[in-house]
C-alpha positions in Angstrom: 50.9 -119.4 -84.1 52.9 -119.6 -81.1 53.1 -116.8 -78.4 56.1 -115.0 -79.7 55.2 -114.9 -83.4 51.4 -113.4 -82.3 53.4 -111.0 -80.4 55.8 -110.1 -83.4 52.7 -109.7 -86.1 50.4 -107.9 -83.6 53.6 -105.5 -83.1 54.4 -104.9 -86.5 51.0 -104.4 -87.6 50.6 -101.9 -84.9 53.9 -100.1 -86.2 52.5 -100.5 -90.1 49.2 -98.1 -89.2 51.0 -95.9 -86.9 53.5 -95.2 -89.8 50.6 -95.1 -92.4 48.3 -92.9 -90.1 51.2 -90.6 -89.3 52.5 -90.3 -93.1 49.3 -89.9 -94.3 48.2 -86.9 -91.3 51.3 -84.9 -92.3 51.1 -85.1 -96.3 47.5 -84.3 -96.2 48.1 -81.2 -93.5 51.6 -79.9 -93.2 51.1 -77.1 -91.2 48.5 -79.6 -88.7 45.2 -76.9 -90.3 43.5 -80.4 -91.0 44.0 -82.2 -87.9 41.1 -83.3 -85.5 43.4 -83.8 -82.7 44.1 -80.6 -80.4 47.2 -82.1 -79.5 48.8 -82.4 -82.6 47.2 -78.9 -83.5 48.5 -77.5 -80.5 51.9 -78.8 -80.1 52.8 -80.2 -83.7 53.7 -83.6 -84.8 56.3 -84.4 -81.7 53.5 -86.0 -79.4 52.4 -88.3 -82.7 55.9 -89.9 -81.5 54.1 -91.4 -78.7 52.2 -93.3 -80.9 55.8 -95.7 -80.9 55.1 -96.9 -77.7 52.2 -99.1 -79.1 54.2 -100.9 -80.8 55.7 -102.7 -77.5 52.3 -102.8 -75.7 52.0 -106.2 -77.7 54.7 -107.6 -76.0 53.5 -105.8 -72.4 50.1 -107.5 -72.6 48.8 -109.0 -76.0 45.3 -108.2 -75.0 46.0 -104.7 -75.0 47.4 -105.1 -77.9 44.6 -106.3 -80.1 42.1 -103.6 -78.5 44.6 -101.2 -80.1 44.7 -103.1 -83.2 41.2 -102.0 -84.6 41.5 -98.0 -83.4 44.7 -97.9 -85.6 43.4 -99.8 -88.2 40.3 -97.8 -88.8 42.7 -93.8 -88.3 45.2 -95.1 -91.2 42.0 -96.0 -93.1 40.3 -92.2 -92.5 43.5 -90.4 -92.9 44.4 -92.5 -96.4 41.0 -91.8 -97.5 41.6 -88.1 -97.1 44.8 -87.5 -98.4 44.4 -87.3 -102.2 41.9 -84.7 -102.0 44.2 -82.6 -99.6 47.1 -82.7 -102.0 45.2 -82.2 -105.1 43.7 -79.1 -103.2 46.2 -78.0 -100.8 45.6 -77.8 -97.6 44.1 -74.0 -97.3 41.9 -74.5 -100.2 40.8 -78.0 -98.1 40.4 -75.6 -95.1 38.4 -73.3 -96.9 36.0 -75.6 -98.8 35.3 -76.6 -95.1 34.9 -73.1 -93.9 32.5 -72.8 -96.6 30.6 -75.6 -95.8 30.5 -74.4 -92.2 29.2 -71.1 -93.5 26.2 -73.3 -94.6 24.2 -73.7 -92.1 24.0 -77.2 -91.9 25.5 -77.4 -88.4 22.9 -80.0 -87.2 23.3 -82.0 -90.5 26.8 -82.2 -89.6 26.8 -83.1 -85.9 24.1 -85.7 -86.8 27.1 -87.3 -89.2 29.6 -87.0 -87.0 27.6 -88.4 -83.8 25.8 -91.2 -86.0 29.4 -92.2 -87.4 30.7 -92.4 -84.2 28.0 -94.4 -83.0 27.7 -96.9 -85.9 31.7 -97.7 -85.4 30.4 -98.3 -81.6 27.5 -100.3 -82.5 29.7 -102.6 -84.9 32.4 -102.7 -82.1 28.9 -104.0 -79.8 28.0 -106.6 -82.4 31.5 -108.0 -81.9 31.7 -108.1 -78.6 28.4 -110.1 -78.4 28.9 -112.5 -81.1 32.2 -113.3 -78.1 30.7 -116.8 -77.3 33.7 -117.0 -74.3 33.5 -113.4 -73.4 36.5 -111.4 -72.8 38.5 -115.0 -73.7 38.0 -114.1 -77.1 40.2 -112.3 -79.1 37.1 -110.8 -81.2 35.7 -109.6 -77.9 38.9 -107.0 -77.1 39.0 -106.3 -81.1 35.6 -105.2 -80.8 35.8 -103.3 -77.6 38.6 -101.6 -79.3 36.1 -100.3 -82.4 33.1 -99.3 -80.1 35.7 -96.7 -78.1 37.0 -96.1 -81.2 33.5 -95.1 -82.5 32.5 -93.2 -79.5 35.6 -91.3 -79.3 35.4 -90.2 -83.0 31.6 -89.1 -82.7 33.1 -86.5 -79.5 35.9 -85.5 -81.7 34.6 -85.3 -84.7 31.7 -83.2 -83.2 34.3 -80.9 -81.4 35.9 -80.6 -84.8 32.7 -79.6 -86.8 32.1 -77.0 -84.0 35.4 -75.6 -84.1 35.0 -75.0 -88.1 31.1 -73.5 -87.4 32.9 -71.5 -84.9 35.9 -70.1 -87.2 33.3 -69.7 -89.9 31.0 -67.5 -88.1 33.9 -65.7 -86.9 35.3 -65.0 -90.0 32.1 -64.3 -91.9 31.4 -61.5 -88.9 34.6 -59.8 -89.5 34.3 -59.5 -93.2 
């Protein structure tokens, strides 16, 4: 594959994952109440347009494009996985279920799940790093690094989301 074809394929794939990610997130949570990202929840959907920059990254630096590819695919998968349930229940009912679950005193288990899932993703990326026999010269190294960093960020952001939902559930139960 030529260099220009590789960059184009990588750019198109990043663009497709961005479209899927945003479509699924907006479909799942038009009011942004289920969105984990504090930036999107606070400022609306406009900051999501910054994701379009990802389409140009492979032309600037293909290594960064490959680094972004793993996390982009995983975010799109995560959003697609939840969109059907959020649509079937509606954003508010889905959120109410999350709040009921948060009020059930399973916070330690929820945090173990969030941190554990992030660490397992990071481990998968780390294994790809180890399997890259030529180190930074292999594309798999950069793909693995992207997954490892994504895994760590998932563990952190999902844990913060769980804590926020738990606080909201606790404050709403005290208000009753």
